[in-house]
N, C-alpha and C positions, 0 to 999 in steps of 0.2 A: 824283192821284199826287204823291208828295213832290217838291217842286221841285228839291231837290238832285240827284235822279236825272235830271231834265230838263236841269239845268245841265250835267251830265256829257255827256249826249248832244248837246245843242245847242251847247255851247261848244267842241266839237271834240275831246273826249277820245277819240272814235272813231278819231282818228289812230293810236292804238296798235293798232287792228284792221286798218289799211290794209295789204293784201298788197303785197309788193314786185312792181312791175309789170315786164313785159319792157322792156328798154331798147332804144333805137334811136338812130340818129344824126340823127333828124329834128329840125329846128329848130321853134321855136314857130309859124312860118308854115306849116308843112306840116300835112297832114291827119292826124288821129289815127284810125287804123283799128281800134284796140283797142275791141271791143264791151264795153259795161258793162250791168249790171242797170238796168232802166228805172224811172223815177220821174217823177211829174207833180204839178202843182197841179190842183185840180179844174177851174178855168176861168181866172180872172184871174191875172195874174202880179204879183210884187212890183214896186215902183218901183225905178228904178236899173238896174244891170247886175249879172249874176251874177259870182261869184268865179271864179278860175282853175279850170278843169276842171269847172265846173258848167254844165249846160244847163237852162234853164227851159223847160218844156213844159206845154201844156194838155191834160188828159185829155179834155176835151170835143171837141177837134179830132183826137184820135188815130184812126187807121185802121190795120188790120193791113196793108193793101196798101202804105201809105207808111212802114211801120216797117222801116227798113233793117237793124236788128239783130235782127229777130224770129227769123230762122233760128238765131241763136246763143243766143237766150234761151228758146226754146220747149222745155219738157221733153218727153220722149218715152216715158218708162217709165210704164206704167199703174199705177194704185193697186192693190196686191196685196191679196187677201183674207187674213184672219188667222184663226188658231184659238188657243185657250187650252189648253195641255197641263195635266196635273195639276201644281199648284203645287210649286215646289221646296222649300217650307217650310210649316209649319202656320200661319204668321201672315199670309201673303199671301192676298188674297181676290180671286176673280174676280167680276165683276158689280157691284163697288162702286166705290171711288174710282179715278179715272183721272188722267192727268198731261197738262197742257198746258205747252209750253215757249215762252216769248217770247225769241227769240234775235236779237242783232245780230251778223251774220256779218261786217260791214264797214261803212264809211261809206255814207251815202245815195248820194252821187255817187262816181264812180271806183271802183266795185265790179266787178271783172272778171266777165264773163259766164261764162267757162269755166275758172276756176281761174287759177293764177299760179305762177311759178317760185320758190316758197318752201314749205317743209314746215311753217312756223309758222302754223297755221290751226286754227280750232275745227272739229274733225271728229267730230261726235257719232256714237257707235256703240251706245249703250244704247237703241236705238229700241224694244225690246221692252216698255218701260214707258211709252212716250209715245203719247198718243192724238191729239194735235194739235200742230203746230208753227206758230208765227207768225213770219214774216219781219220782225222788229222793226226800226224805224228811222223816219226822216223828220225834217226840220228846216225851220224857216221860211225859211232862206236857200238851200235846195237843192230841196226838193220834199216833198210830204205824202202822196202815194199811191205805195206801193212794190210792185212785182211781184218775187217771189222769183226768183233766177237758177236756171237749169236744173239745174246739178249738185246743188243742195240738194234740189230737188223729186224728181229721179231717185233719189237715195239714199233719201230718205224713202219714196217710193212702193214701192221694192223691199221695204221692211220694213212696208208697210201703213199708213204714217202720212200723213194728209192735211196739206197745207201751205197756209196762208192768207197772202195779201198783207195789207199794213197800210195803214190810212187813219188818219193822225195829224193832228188839228187841235190845234196846241199852245196852251198857256196864253198869254195876252197878255204876261205877264212875260217870255216867251221868244220873242217875235216873232209870236205868233198874231194873226191878223186875223179878226174876225167875218165879214168879207166872204167868206172862204174857206169858212166853214160855210154861208153863204147860197148860195154857188156850188154846193156839193155837193148841196144840197137844192132847187135851182131846178126849177121846173115848166115844161113846155111848154104849148102852147095847149090841149091836151086834158086837162091836169091830171096828166100822168104825169111821172116823174123821169128825164130823159134820161141823167143820169150813173149811175143804177142800171143802165140797159141797157149803158152803156159798161163799167162794172166787170165785168159778166158776160161781155161780149165779150172783155175783156182776159184774164180768167181762162181762158176757153175757148181763146183763141189761144195763150196761154203755157203751158197745160197744168197749172195748179195748181188748188186746190180751194175757193177762196172768199175771204172777206174778214173781217178783224178791224177793227171800227169803233170808233175811239177819239176821241170829240169832247170836247176839254178847253178849248176857247176860251170864256172867260166873257163875260158881257154880253148873253146872249140873253134872250128873253121867251117867253111862252106860245105866241105865233104861230110862233116859230122851233122851239119844242119840238114843236108839232103837225106842222110840216113835216118835222122830223127823224124823227118816228115814222112818218109816211107814207112817207118815203124808205126807212126800214129795212124796212117791210112790203113795199114793192114790190121792194126788193133781195132779200129773202128769197123772195118768190114767184117771181121770175125765176130766182134761184139754184136753188131746189128743182127747177124744171123741167129744169135742166141737170145735176142731181146735185152741185151746189155747196152750201156751207154758209156761215153768217154767225155771227160771235161779236160780242157787244156788250160794250164796256168800261164798267164802273160809274163814270160821270163825269157827263155831262149828264143832267138829270132831265126829267120830262115837262113842267115849266114853262119849259124852255129854259135854265135856269141850270146852272152846273157846281157840283155838290155831291156829292162822293164819299160814298157811303152806307156802304160796308163791309158791305153786306147786300143781300139781295133784299127790297124793301119797296114801298110804294105809290108811291114816287118813281121807281122804275125798272122795276117789274114789267111795264109795257106794252112796254118795249123788250125785256125778256127773252122775253115771250110772242111777240114779232115776230121773234125770232132763234132760232138753234139752241142756243146756249150763252151764258153771261155770265161774264166775268172780274170777280170781286168784289174791289174795291180793298182794299189792305193794312190799312185801318182796321178790319177785322173783329175781333170778339171771340168768345169761346166762345158766348155767348148769341146774338149776332147771326147766327152761322153756324147755330146750332140753329134759330132762328126762320126763317132763310132756307130751310133744308131742309124745314121744315114747310110753309111757304108754297108752295114749289115743288110739293109733293104736292097741296096744296089747289087749285092751278091746273091739275092734271092733268099735271104735268111731273115728270121724273126729277130728284131732288136732285143727282145726279152730273153734271148738265148745268151746274152752278155750279162755277167754278174759284176756289177760295180763294187769293188772291194771296199768294205767299211770295217776298219780295224777297231774292235771294241775290247781287245784283250786287257788293256790297262785302264781304260776310261769308262767302259760300259755306257750307261745312260747319260754320263757326263761328257761323252765324246762329241767334239764339234764336227758336225757333218753338214755339208751343203746339200740339204735334202732336195731343194728345188732343182738341182742338177740331175737328180735321179728320178724322184717322184714328185714333180711339181703339183701344187694344189689346184691350179687353174688351167692345166693343159695336160695332154696325154703324157703318161710316164715315158721316160727316155730310155731306160734300161731296167734290168732287174737288180736286186740287191744281193751282195755276197758278204755275209757276216763272218769275219774272222774272229774266232774264239768267243762266242757268246756265252760260254761257260763262265765268263766273268761273273755272272749272276750268283754263282756259288763261290768262286775263288776269291772275290774281294771281301768276303765276310770274315769275321774273326774265327779263330780256330775252334771256339766253342759253339759254332753255328749249329742250328737245328734244321731238320727238313722244312719246318714252317718258315724259318728265316729265309731259306733258299727260295721257296716258292713265292714268298712275298716279293723278293727282288726280281724273280723271273717274271711275275705278273706285270710288274712295272715296266720291264724291258719290252715285253711283247704287246701289252695292252695299253700302257701309258698311265699317267697319273690319275685319271678318272677311275681306273679299274673297271670300266664298263664300256665295251666296244659299241654299244648303242648310243653313247654320248661321249665320243672321244674328245680329248683335250687338244684343240687345234692351235693353241697358243704356246704350248711348251716347246722348248728348244729340241727336246728328244722326240722325234717323230716315230712313235711306235708302229710296228707293222700293221696293227689293227686299224690304224688310221687310213692306210693306203691300200692294203692288200685284202682282197676278199677271202674269207675263210672257206675251207672245204671240209667235207665229212665223208665217212665211209659207212655210216649206219644205214644200210639199204636192204637188209635181208633178215628174216626171222630164222632162228631165235636171236634176240639181242639181249645182253645183260651186262651190267657194270656194277662193281662194288667200289668204284672210285679209288681203285688201287693205283698209285702213282709209280710203282716199281721200286719203292724203298720204304722202310719203316723202322720204328723202334721195337716193335713186337710183331708177331704174326697171330692173326685172329681167325677163328672159325665160329660161325653162328654166335657172334658176340662175345666169345670167350678166347683168351689168349692161350694158344697152344705152344708158343715159344716166346721167351722173354729176351731173345738175342736180337739185337739190331741186324738189319740185312739190307742188301740191294740186289735186285735182279730185274732188269728192265723187261725181260721177256714175259714177266708176270703182269706187266702194266696193262690196265684196261684201255679200251677206246674211251677217251676222256672228252668232256664237253669242249666244244671248239670255241665258244664265246664266253670268256671269263672276265667279269661275270655280268650278264645282262640282267638287271633288276628293274622292273617297272613298278613304280609306286608313286603316289601323290604325297607320301609322308617322308619320314626319315629313312634313308637308305641303310639297311642292315649290312653288316660285314659278311662276306662269303669267302670261305677258304677251305682248302684241303686241311684236315686236322689229323694228327698222329697220336693223340692221347687215347683214342678209342676207335674201334672199327667193328663193323659186322663181319667182314672177311678181308683178308689181306693185311695191309699195313696202315690204311687210312680210310677216313670217311669224309663226307662233306658237311661242314659246320656253318650254320647261319646264326649270327649272334647280333644283338643290339636291340634298340627300341623299335617295336612294331606299332607305331601310332596310326598306321593305315595299312590296308592289305598290300602285300608285296608279292609280285609274281617273278620267280626266278627261272629264267630260261635255261634249260639244260642241254638238249640235243636237237640239232637239225637232222631230220631223218627222212627216209623214203621207205616206210615199213607198210606192207600191204595189210589191210584189215579184212579178216575173214570172219565167219560166223562164230569161231571159237577163240578169236584173238582176245587175250587179256593182258593187262599190265599189272605187274607185281611191284609193290613199293614197301621197302623195309625202312622204318624211321624211328626216331626216338626224341621225345621232348626232355631235355636235361634241366631246363629252368624256364619259369614263366608260363603264362597261359597262352597257348598257341593252338590254333585250329589249322590243319593242313588239308589241302586238296590237290589232287592230280589235275594238271591242265594239259589238254590234248588239242592240237590244231590239225585240221585236215586240208587246209589250203595255205598257200604261200601268201605272205603280205602283198598288198597291191603295189608297193614300191619300196625301194631301199630305205631302211631306217624306220619303217612302220612296224607296229606291233601286230603279231598274228591274232586271229580271231579264235579264242579258246573255248572249249567245252570243259566244264569243271566237274570233277567227281570227288566226293568226300573220302577222306582216309580215316581209318580207325584211330581212336585216341587210347589213352591208358598209360600205365607205368611200364618202363622198360622198352625193349625193342618190340615194335609192332609191325606185322606184315599184313598188308591189305591186297587182296586180289580183286582187280577192277575189270569186269567185262566192259568192252567198249560198246555198250548198248546204245543204239541210235546212230552210231557213226558208220560210215562206209568209205571206201576209197583207199586213201593212203594217209598214214600218220606223217605229218610234215614237221611238227614241233612237239617236243615233250618238255613240260615245265611243272613246277609246283607253285601253288599260291598259299601263302601263310598269312593268317589273320590273328593278331594279338589283341590284348586289352589295353595296350599303350605302355606297358612296362617292358623291362628288359627280358629277352628270351634267349635261349640257346636250344637250337633244334638241329638234329643230326640226321642226315640221309645216308643209309648204309648200303642200300641195294636198289636197283631199278632194273626191271626185266620186262620184255615184251615177247610173248610167245603164243603159239597155237596149242602145242602139246608138249609134254615132257617125255623125252626118250633118254633112257639111261645110256651113258657113254660105254663103249666097249672096253673091256678090261685089258690091261697090258698082260703080257705073259713072259715067262722065262726070266723073272727077276733074279739076278745073281751078282756076286762080287767077282769082278774080273781081274782085280789086282789089289794088293794090300801091302802096306808098309806101316807096321805098328797100328796106330789108330787112324791112318789115312786110307780111305777105301774108294775104289772106283766101282760104280755100279753100272750095269747095262741091262736092257730088257728088249723084248720085241714090242715094237709100237703096236697100238691097236690096229685093227684091219684098215686097209687103205682108205676106205670111205670114212674112217673116223680118226685119221691121224691128226696130230697137232696142227692147228691152223685151218682144218676143214671142219664143217659142221659135225658136232659130236664131241670132239676132244679139243680143248684149248691148251691144256698143259697137264703135266704129271706132278704129283706131290709125294715126297718120300718121308716116312716117319720111322722113328725107332719106337718099338714097343717095350716098355719097361716091365719089370717083374710084377708090378701091381696092376698091369693092364693099361696104364696110362700111355697115350700116344703123344710122343714128342716130335714136333715138326722139325725136319732137318733141312728141307729146301724143296723148291719146285723148279721145273724146267720145261721147255717145249721140246727138248731133245729126248732121245731114248738112251741117254747115258748121263751119269751125274757123279760128281766128286764130293765126298763128305770128309772133312779133315778134323783132326784133333779129338776123335772119339776115344773113350776109355771104358774099360769094363766096370760095370756096377759091382758093388760089393757082393761077393759070392757068385758072380755070373761067369759061367764058362763059355757061353755063346750069346751073341747079341741077335735080337730078332728085328727084322725090318719089314715094312709094309709099303707098298706102292699103289696109288690109286690114280686112275685117269679122271680128270675134272672136265665136265662138259661146259659148253658155252653158257648154260644157265647156272653154272656152279654146282650142279648135281654131280655126284661122284659114282664111280664104278665099284664093283666088287674088287677087293684087293688082290694083288699078287704079293707073295711073301717069300722071304729067304732068311737064312741064319748065317752068322759068321762066327766061327770059333776063334777065341782069342789065343 
């Protein structure tokens, strides 16, 4: 990999990604109760002492029982199954190229486990095009083995995307030590690789899906290459037995040296054969990718298990890419796509960026200049994934609900009212979001569609449609496979902020006849009026399966602003089971660690019944102040202070159901 990219990562440019942490009055001598994402060295530690805020740990000595932050870091949402609806356009292909994303969400150290009080965060929402997410990072001075934090895994899993932890053995020029490679592949007396077992144990305990192995420390020999190959084989065998996966990065060769091939060839095919997929270094060419695909087939492997690396860290949508070498427009795709650092969509923006600025840039990256995957721009130099890759969905069971929450916001809303004015991010609270952004079918002027953070029904965002409606416009929201029963209803919460607009729910029970065609919809009127309106729509006259959910808006020709706050499909409403045993398990001044017993097994987070938990502080006047939410059964709240005259703080925890209905509360107090 290009060393300039390593320099950026290792020299500390990740400081720009560091979330603002909760503040407290604690001095340097007090304990830091803030839990962080975990990172380790394989075994031996560097010489000297770690920098401020860095903890050096050995993976070899890790145990789940001694991991005091495990409750905060372990993901709880299971990996959802996906299906592929009829493609939105005639150029996107199912069963061919897929997308891998290598994303640095924050620095290796001091990366909060459960979000932070800032809305300025990379919040991916185009999961429908992603097949694998790598939690990128690692540095010689902090740690080399990274476990992804729980919110990222929970959000990805809701959308059916597996998440891999990262093993980064850096180049010598940036602090890499060959001893760390030897530590990783050390054998025990029986000839097995103890760290392979440890890596599988970590992934299972933390709830993520496997490992990305990136060995770039030079100076090795054929003996080390043989040990690395044996290690990868054992890691793959142990991983496969637990439903985990392994991706190899094209760097170390079978002779133990580091020589990026930019291809699948004799120097790395043994590693590819021992892993599930391989990231092909950026040095690829059209001919080397073609030969790589051919060789994969000769080895009995799928060519789309090769990720052709596309470095977008500095150039983003302006990056020059030979797309025809990967996803040609007039022939079968050659390999899959491996995006290196697509969080450019956030990082290239100025420091005063807003969540709306980020999502606008992110939509351009994934959908393209048309901002409509049903009519992609085929002439632009940036070939957005929506042009080539068929989207997937996980919306296949009742109940289903969304409040269009992207996992970050400037405030927190409940029932249309702000219950916290503090900016926040926590990807674990993200909804399953529309996969096709944004398909709008109209014979008139196309309105603008975007996530909006100025107001919401619940969470941090809503969906805003704005512009001139000089003809009816149908906005496609979700591709689904939801069974219709005699009691199935759709609930829609919406609000007209400006202009004369009539809204209808649109439901399709059949797939379009061909890619790019519009579904056949049945329309149901939605109530009008001032303020937020909720309409419950029985699916009278429909049977079978809901295949598409959309809304049709009709105006009088003038400018409109129409907001969608919630969409739900259900048969019945069942209250989620309440959590129990809420308590403060550790405190340091105003920094508190909470824990509780999760709702019963049938209703734990990620299963039908409970999607997450929400923690509140109850003020002396009875006001409920939102502190945060999580899918875990532990939560850290920092920087709290006593209210005037208050001897003890009161807290309340509720389980939130898949329909966003809430349980009875669990309560506790904490004396100051």
